[in-house]
C-alpha positions as CSV (number, residue, x, y, z in Angstrom):
1,M,42.6,-69.5,-0.8
2,N,42.5,-70.1,-4.6
3,V,38.9,-68.9,-4.7
4,N,37.9,-66.0,-6.9
5,L,35.0,-64.1,-5.3
6,Q,34.1,-62.4,-8.6
7,E,33.8,-65.8,-10.4
8,I,31.5,-67.0,-7.7
9,I,29.3,-63.9,-8.1
10,N,29.3,-64.5,-11.9
11,K,28.0,-68.0,-11.3
12,L,25.3,-66.8,-9.0
13,Q,24.2,-64.3,-11.6
14,T,24.1,-67.0,-14.3
15,A,22.0,-69.2,-12.0
16,K,19.7,-66.3,-11.2
17,G,19.0,-65.8,-14.9
18,E,18.3,-69.5,-15.4
19,L,16.0,-69.7,-12.4
20,Q,14.0,-66.8,-13.5
21,K,13.0,-68.9,-16.5
22,Q,11.8,-71.7,-14.3
23,Q,8.1,-71.0,-13.6
24,R,7.8,-73.2,-10.5
25,F,11.0,-72.0,-8.7
26,A,11.4,-68.5,-10.1
27,Q,10.9,-67.0,-6.6
28,F,14.3,-68.4,-5.6
29,A,16.0,-66.1,-8.2
30,T,15.2,-63.2,-5.8
31,G,17.1,-65.0,-3.1
32,L,20.1,-65.3,-5.3
33,D,19.8,-61.6,-6.1
34,K,20.2,-60.9,-2.4
35,L,23.2,-63.2,-2.1
36,I,24.9,-61.4,-5.0
37,S,24.2,-58.0,-3.5
38,H,25.5,-59.0,0.0
39,T,28.6,-60.7,-1.5
40,S,29.4,-57.6,-3.7
41,E,28.9,-55.0,-0.9
42,P,31.7,-53.6,1.3
43,L,32.3,-55.4,4.6
44,M,29.4,-55.1,7.0
45,L,30.5,-54.1,10.5
46,V,27.8,-54.4,13.2
47,V,28.2,-52.3,16.4
48,M,26.7,-54.0,19.4
49,G,26.4,-53.5,23.1
50,S,24.3,-51.9,25.8
51,F,22.9,-48.4,25.3
52,S,25.0,-47.0,28.1
53,T,28.3,-47.8,26.3
54,G,28.1,-44.9,23.9
55,K,27.6,-46.7,20.6
56,S,26.1,-43.6,19.0
57,S,28.9,-41.4,20.2
58,F,31.3,-44.0,18.8
59,I,29.7,-44.0,15.3
60,N,29.7,-40.2,15.3
61,A,33.4,-40.2,16.1
62,L,34.1,-42.9,13.5
63,L,32.3,-40.9,10.7
64,G,33.6,-37.6,12.0
65,E,30.2,-36.0,12.2
66,E,27.5,-35.6,14.8
67,I,24.9,-37.8,13.0
68,A,23.5,-40.2,15.6
69,A,21.6,-38.8,18.6
70,V,23.5,-39.0,21.9
71,E,21.8,-38.8,25.3
72,E,22.1,-40.3,28.8
73,K,19.2,-42.7,27.9
74,P,18.5,-45.2,25.2
75,T,18.5,-43.3,21.9
76,T,18.5,-45.7,18.9
77,A,14.9,-46.7,18.2
78,V,15.6,-48.8,15.0
79,V,18.5,-50.6,13.4
80,T,20.5,-48.0,11.3
81,K,22.8,-48.8,8.3
82,F,25.4,-46.3,7.3
83,C,26.8,-47.0,3.8
84,Y,28.5,-45.3,0.9
85,G,26.5,-43.1,-1.5
86,Q,27.6,-40.3,-3.9
87,Q,25.0,-38.1,-2.1
88,D,23.7,-37.8,1.4
89,K,20.5,-39.8,1.3
90,L,18.0,-41.3,3.8
91,L,15.9,-44.4,3.0
92,L,13.3,-45.8,5.3
93,H,12.9,-49.6,4.9
94,F,9.5,-50.8,6.3
95,R,8.7,-54.3,7.6
96,D,6.1,-54.8,4.8
97,G,8.9,-54.4,2.2
98,K,8.1,-50.8,1.2
99,V,11.0,-48.3,0.9
100,Q,10.5,-44.5,1.4
101,S,12.9,-41.6,0.9
102,A,13.3,-39.0,3.6
103,T,15.6,-35.9,3.9
104,P,18.9,-36.4,5.8
105,Q,17.6,-33.7,8.2
106,E,15.0,-36.1,9.4
107,F,17.6,-38.7,10.4
108,T,17.5,-38.1,14.1
109,R,13.7,-38.1,14.3
110,M,13.4,-41.3,12.3
111,T,16.1,-43.2,14.3
112,A,16.0,-41.9,17.9
113,V,13.7,-42.7,20.8
114,N,11.3,-39.8,21.4
115,N,7.9,-38.9,22.9
116,E,6.0,-38.3,19.6
117,E,3.3,-40.9,19.6
118,K,2.7,-40.8,15.8
119,L,6.5,-41.1,15.1
120,N,6.8,-44.0,17.5
121,E,4.1,-45.7,15.5
122,V,6.2,-45.3,12.4
123,H,9.2,-46.7,14.3
124,E,7.2,-49.8,15.1
125,K,6.6,-50.3,11.3
126,L,10.2,-49.7,10.3
127,D,12.6,-52.6,9.7
128,Y,15.7,-50.4,9.4
129,V,16.9,-47.0,8.3
130,E,19.6,-46.6,5.7
131,R,21.8,-43.5,5.6
132,Q,24.0,-43.2,2.4
133,M,26.9,-40.8,2.7
134,P,29.9,-39.8,0.5
135,L,32.5,-40.7,3.2
136,E,35.7,-42.6,2.3
137,I,35.5,-45.0,5.3
138,L,32.1,-46.2,4.0
139,K,33.7,-47.4,0.7
140,Q,35.4,-50.1,2.8
141,V,32.8,-50.9,5.4
142,S,29.1,-50.4,5.9
143,I,28.4,-49.8,9.6
144,I,25.3,-51.1,11.4
145,D,24.2,-49.3,14.6
146,S,21.9,-51.6,16.6
147,P,19.6,-50.7,19.5
148,G,21.1,-51.4,23.0
149,L,20.7,-55.0,24.2
150,N,18.9,-53.7,27.2
151,D,16.4,-51.7,25.1
152,L,15.5,-54.4,22.5
153,K,11.8,-54.8,21.7
154,E,10.9,-57.9,19.8
155,K,10.7,-56.2,16.4
156,R,14.0,-54.4,16.9
157,S,15.5,-57.7,18.0
158,E,14.4,-59.5,14.8
159,A,16.1,-56.8,12.6
160,T,19.2,-56.8,14.8
161,E,19.6,-60.6,14.6
162,R,19.1,-60.5,10.8
163,F,21.9,-58.0,10.3
164,V,24.1,-59.8,12.7
165,S,23.5,-63.0,10.7
166,K,24.8,-61.1,7.6
167,A,27.6,-59.4,9.4
168,D,31.2,-59.8,8.3
169,T,32.6,-58.7,11.7
170,V,31.4,-57.2,15.0
171,L,32.6,-54.4,17.2
172,W,31.3,-54.9,20.7
173,M,31.1,-51.7,22.7
174,F,31.7,-51.7,26.5
175,S,32.0,-48.8,28.9
176,V,34.5,-48.2,31.7
177,V,31.5,-47.4,33.9
178,Q,30.2,-51.0,33.8
179,L,32.3,-53.6,32.0
180,A,30.8,-56.9,30.7
181,T,27.5,-57.4,32.5
182,R,26.1,-60.9,32.7
183,E,23.6,-60.0,29.9
184,E,26.4,-58.8,27.6
185,M,28.5,-62.0,28.3
186,A,25.5,-64.2,27.5
187,A,24.7,-62.2,24.3
188,M,28.3,-62.6,23.2
189,D,28.2,-66.3,23.8
190,R,25.3,-66.6,21.4
191,L,27.4,-65.1,18.5
192,T,28.5,-67.6,15.9
193,P,32.3,-68.3,16.3
194,R,33.0,-66.6,12.9
195,L,31.9,-63.3,14.5
196,K,34.3,-63.3,17.4
197,P,34.3,-59.5,18.1
198,I,36.8,-56.8,18.6
199,A,36.0,-55.4,22.0
200,V,36.0,-51.6,22.2
201,V,36.1,-50.1,25.7
202,N,34.6,-46.6,25.5
203,K,34.7,-43.6,27.8
204,M,38.3,-44.2,28.9
205,D,38.5,-40.4,29.6
206,L,36.2,-41.1,32.7
207,L,39.0,-43.1,34.4
208,D,40.7,-41.4,37.3
209,E,44.3,-42.2,36.4
210,E,45.4,-41.7,40.0
211,E,43.1,-44.5,41.1
212,D,42.7,-46.5,37.9
213,N,45.7,-47.2,35.7
214,P,44.3,-47.3,32.1
215,Q,46.7,-50.2,31.0
216,E,45.8,-52.2,34.2
217,F,42.1,-51.6,33.5
218,L,42.4,-52.9,30.0
219,A,44.5,-55.9,31.1
220,K,41.7,-56.7,33.5
221,A,39.2,-56.3,30.7
222,R,41.2,-58.8,28.5
223,Q,41.2,-61.3,31.4
224,T,37.4,-60.9,31.9
225,L,36.6,-61.3,28.2
226,N,39.2,-64.0,27.6
227,G,38.1,-66.3,24.8
228,R,35.1,-64.3,23.8
229,V,36.9,-61.5,21.8
230,Q,39.9,-61.4,19.5
231,Y,41.2,-58.0,20.6
232,V,40.5,-55.3,23.3
233,V,41.1,-51.6,22.7
234,G,40.3,-48.6,24.9
235,I,39.0,-45.4,23.3
236,S,37.3,-42.1,24.1
237,A,34.7,-41.4,21.4
238,K,34.0,-38.0,22.9
239,Y,37.7,-36.9,22.5
240,E,38.0,-38.4,19.1
241,L,35.1,-36.5,17.7
242,E,36.2,-33.3,19.3
243,G,39.7,-33.8,18.0
244,K,38.4,-34.3,14.5
245,K,36.2,-31.3,14.6
246,E,38.8,-29.0,16.1
247,N,41.8,-30.6,14.3
248,N,43.3,-31.1,17.8
249,T,46.0,-33.8,17.8
250,L,46.2,-34.1,21.6
251,K,42.5,-34.9,21.9
252,R,42.7,-37.4,19.1
253,E,45.6,-39.1,20.9
254,I,43.4,-39.4,24.0
255,G,40.6,-40.7,21.8
256,N,43.0,-43.5,20.7
257,F,41.1,-44.4,17.5
258,A,44.5,-44.9,15.8
259,E,44.9,-48.2,17.7
260,L,41.3,-49.2,16.8
261,E,41.8,-48.4,13.1
262,K,45.1,-50.4,13.2
263,A,43.2,-53.4,14.7
264,V,40.5,-53.2,12.0
265,A,43.3,-52.8,9.3
266,D,45.2,-55.8,10.7
267,L,42.3,-58.1,11.7
268,V,39.5,-57.2,9.3
269,L,40.4,-55.6,6.1
270,P,43.1,-58.1,4.9
271,H,40.6,-60.9,5.3
272,H,37.8,-59.2,3.2
273,E,37.5,-62.1,0.8
274,K,37.4,-64.7,3.6
275,F,34.8,-62.8,5.5
276,K,32.7,-62.5,2.4
277,L,33.1,-66.2,1.6
278,N,32.1,-67.2,5.1
279,T,29.1,-64.9,5.0
280,L,28.2,-66.5,1.6
281,L,28.4,-70.0,3.2
282,D,26.1,-68.8,5.9
283,E,23.5,-67.3,3.5
284,L,23.8,-70.3,1.1
285,G,22.9,-72.6,4.0
286,A,19.7,-70.6,4.8
287,Y,19.0,-70.3,1.0
288,F,19.2,-74.0,0.3
289,A,17.4,-75.0,3.5
290,A,14.4,-72.9,2.3
291,F,14.8,-74.4,-1.2
292,N,14.9,-78.0,0.2
293,R,11.5,-77.5,1.9
294,K,9.9,-76.2,-1.3
295,F,11.6,-78.7,-3.6
296,A,10.6,-81.7,-1.3
297,Q,7.0,-80.5,-1.3
298,A,6.9,-80.2,-5.1
299,K,8.4,-83.7,-5.5
300,A,5.9,-85.2,-3.1
301,E,3.0,-83.5,-5.0
302,N,4.4,-84.9,-8.3
303,E,4.6,-88.4,-6.9
304,A,0.9,-88.4,-6.4
305,K,0.4,-87.7,-10.1
306,K,2.5,-90.7,-11.1
307,S,-0.4,-93.1,-11.2
308,G,-2.6,-90.6,-13.0
309,S,-0.9,-88.7,-15.8
310,Y,2.5,-90.3,-16.2
311,E,3.4,-87.8,-19.0
312,E,2.8,-84.8,-16.7
313,Y,4.7,-86.6,-14.0
314,M,7.8,-87.0,-16.3
315,E,7.5,-83.4,-17.5
316,N,7.7,-82.2,-13.9
317,E,10.6,-84.6,-13.2
318,Q,12.5,-83.2,-16.2
319,A,11.9,-79.6,-14.8
320,F,13.2,-80.7,-11.4
321,M,16.4,-82.1,-12.9
322,Q,16.9,-78.8,-14.9
323,T,16.5,-76.9,-11.6
324,E,19.0,-79.2,-9.9
325,D,21.5,-78.6,-12.8
326,I,21.1,-74.8,-12.2
327,L,21.8,-75.2,-8.5
328,I,24.9,-77.3,-9.2
329,G,26.2,-74.2,-10.9
330,V,25.6,-72.2,-7.7
331,T,27.6,-74.6,-5.5
332,S,30.4,-75.5,-8.0
333,G,32.3,-72.3,-7.4
334,I,32.4,-72.6,-3.7
335,W,32.3,-76.4,-3.2
336,D,36.1,-76.9,-2.7
337,Y,36.3,-74.0,-0.3
338,C,33.3,-75.4,1.6
339,E,34.8,-78.9,2.0
340,R,38.2,-77.4,3.1
341,E,36.5,-75.2,5.7
342,A,34.3,-78.2,6.9
343,G,37.6,-80.1,7.4
344,R,38.6,-77.2,9.7
345,N,35.3,-77.5,11.6
346,N,33.9,-74.2,10.2
347,E,30.3,-74.5,11.4
348,L,29.0,-72.5,8.4
349,A,30.6,-75.0,5.9
350,L,29.4,-78.0,8.0
351,Y,25.9,-76.7,8.1
352,L,25.8,-76.0,4.3
353,L,27.1,-79.5,3.5
354,G,24.4,-80.9,5.8
355,V,21.8,-79.0,3.9
356,L,23.2,-80.1,0.5
357,Y,23.3,-83.8,1.5
358,E,19.8,-83.6,3.0
359,G,18.4,-82.2,-0.2
360,G,20.6,-84.1,-2.6
361,I,21.9,-80.8,-4.2
362,S,25.2,-81.3,-6.1
363,V,25.5,-84.7,-4.3
364,L,23.6,-87.9,-3.9
365,Q,21.0,-87.5,-1.1
366,D,22.4,-89.0,2.1
367,T,20.5,-88.3,5.4
368,D,23.1,-90.0,7.6
369,K,25.8,-87.7,6.2
370,A,23.6,-84.7,6.6
371,L,23.0,-85.6,10.3
372,R,26.7,-86.0,10.9
373,F,27.4,-82.5,9.4
374,Y,24.5,-81.0,11.3
375,Q,25.8,-82.5,14.6
376,K,29.2,-81.1,14.1
377,A,27.9,-77.7,13.2
378,A,25.5,-77.8,16.2
379,M,28.4,-78.6,18.5
380,K,29.9,-75.3,17.3
381,N,26.7,-73.5,18.3
382,H,25.1,-73.3,14.9
383,Q,21.5,-72.6,15.7
384,D,19.9,-73.8,12.5
385,A,21.8,-77.0,12.7
386,M,20.4,-77.6,16.2
387,I,16.9,-76.8,14.8
388,N,17.3,-79.3,12.0
389,L,18.5,-82.0,14.4
390,H,15.6,-81.4,16.7
391,A,13.1,-81.6,13.8
392,Y,14.6,-84.8,12.5
393,Y,14.6,-86.6,15.9
394,S,11.1,-85.3,16.7
395,N,9.8,-86.7,13.4
396,H,11.6,-90.1,14.0
397,G,10.5,-90.7,17.6
398,S,13.8,-90.2,19.3
399,D,12.6,-88.2,22.4
400,A,15.9,-88.1,24.2
401,A,17.8,-86.7,21.2
402,A,14.9,-84.3,20.3
403,N,14.7,-82.9,23.9
404,Y,18.5,-82.5,24.1
405,W,18.5,-80.3,21.0
406,L,15.4,-78.5,22.0
407,R,17.1,-77.5,25.3
408,K,20.2,-76.4,23.4
409,I,18.1,-74.2,21.1
410,A,16.3,-72.7,24.1
411,E,19.6,-71.9,25.7
412,Q,20.6,-70.1,22.6
413,G,17.8,-67.6,23.3
414,L,15.2,-68.6,20.7
415,A,11.8,-67.7,22.2
416,E,9.8,-70.3,20.3
417,A,12.1,-73.1,21.6
418,Q,12.0,-71.7,25.1
419,N,8.2,-71.8,25.0
420,N,8.2,-75.3,23.5
421,L,10.6,-76.5,26.2
422,G,8.3,-75.0,28.8
423,N,5.4,-76.8,27.3
424,C,7.3,-80.1,27.3
425,L,8.3,-79.7,31.0
426,Y,4.8,-78.6,31.9
427,K,2.9,-81.5,30.1
428,G,5.5,-84.2,30.3
429,S,4.6,-85.4,26.8
430,S,8.1,-86.4,26.0
431,C,10.2,-85.4,29.0
432,T,10.0,-85.5,32.8
433,V,7.4,-83.1,34.3
434,D,9.0,-80.1,36.1
435,K,6.5,-77.2,36.3
436,V,8.9,-75.0,38.3
437,E,11.4,-75.2,35.5
438,A,8.6,-74.9,32.9
439,V,7.7,-71.5,34.4
440,K,11.3,-70.3,34.1
441,W,11.3,-71.1,30.4
442,F,7.9,-69.5,29.8
443,K,9.2,-66.4,31.5
444,K,12.3,-66.2,29.3
445,A,10.2,-66.5,26.2
446,A,7.6,-64.1,27.5
447,E,10.2,-61.4,28.2
448,Q,11.2,-61.6,24.5
449,G,7.6,-60.9,23.5
450,H,6.4,-64.4,22.7
451,A,2.6,-64.2,22.9
452,K,1.9,-67.8,23.7
453,A,4.6,-67.9,26.4
454,Q,3.1,-64.7,27.9
455,Y,-0.2,-66.5,28.1
456,N,1.4,-69.7,29.6
457,L,3.3,-67.6,32.2
458,A,0.1,-65.7,33.0
459,Y,-1.9,-68.9,33.5
460,C,0.8,-70.4,35.9
461,L,0.9,-67.1,37.9
462,D,-2.9,-67.0,37.9
463,K,-3.3,-70.6,39.2
464,G,0.0,-70.8,41.3
465,I,1.4,-73.6,39.2
466,G,5.1,-74.0,39.4
467,C,5.4,-70.6,41.2
468,E,3.7,-68.5,43.8
469,K,0.2,-67.3,42.9
470,N,0.3,-63.7,41.8
471,K,-2.9,-62.4,40.2
472,A,-1.6,-58.9,39.6
473,E,1.4,-60.1,37.6
474,A,-0.7,-62.7,35.9
475,F,-3.0,-59.9,34.7
476,Q,-0.1,-57.9,33.2
477,W,1.1,-61.0,31.2
478,Y,-2.5,-61.8,30.1
479,K,-2.8,-58.2,28.9
480,K,0.5,-58.4,26.9
481,S,-0.6,-61.6,25.3
482,A,-4.0,-60.3,24.5
483,E,-2.5,-57.2,22.9
484,Q,-0.8,-59.5,20.4
485,G,-4.1,-61.2,19.5
């Protein structure tokens, strides 16, 4: 690829140091610090799927120890990160930014669903739990265990989505008991194309080989998942863990982790640098989008000073230019790679170029070019590109285009967009009134915990607007909305 990852990290570190000296934009040095940290870390592997697929059993088998709680009901209460450390260590990361140490013996209590009211209150405040362990496998990959898709509360969903956005690759767990539900397929479709997962079909030991040929079952799974995954492998996490603990070769053969490890070795590890570069493109897109908003606001405020104190105005303009010079250093190391990947319709590169052209960072500002890059990225299902297109067309009075992208964002599963689309259909402010469809979108957002959508749905059920009147159900949604303030 002719791209040196360490050189890029060095440029990020230089820019961080320079930004720290800039009083107005010093806060963005912290953002670069996070980019440096993520780019320098081992590959991040996120394990996703429904709770019944045995994700926790799989992680136990992968690590060779019974670490995660395993039961016949949802067990993972918070997102859990397993990473390398010279000593076994447990860190609790709270949503307010605080980090607290705990003993490894407390791991299950801190991560598993339970009936302790006080502990569940702690779970609600936790962002994620980090377990550092001196295991060789964790030198190559950090493993993220996410709550089951069918057990996601709004706060857990936020943390899961954030880790998925930073993921280098995804292992998607399925079970032979119920393969690829509609919910799972929809969730997979929402993944960015760069995270096309390796499908892991667990509990193969439950197949009755007289009735279900394992190879035929997996062939059917490949056909069902066609286009959504890059590889399908059948395993038994139960037998793999037992085999490791008992040093039993036969059980480990049944477990079939050797095939999974080969898939990871062939499809993931050789592409470490490319995965990290793509993750960096993704995070730089978000970083510069946030910077653009702050920078545009600062420039607008400075324009107001032009007619007053021209000297102060020019001092600020000089500071802005110095900041731009620093940011050019951030993009210079990855610019060629970004352009090359954009030429291959890599949605991460397309979005980043859109952000850079919109803000005039490293290039002359060009809104038309930015929109073209955003549109290409959006056509590859890049959610933030869709959001930017919707915002632009909304601000420039193009209702048809704005509503098109609003619907696309809603279909991606963003609760705010679903509620906004419901409002649009309900009020007919910029689209055709359809109160029946409005109620459907309110419900989708309400089920994700969106407070305003919960109220909107309750009101429709209460009054029988766009749906049958149902006072009892309306009361429940009013209550949920009220509990959120």
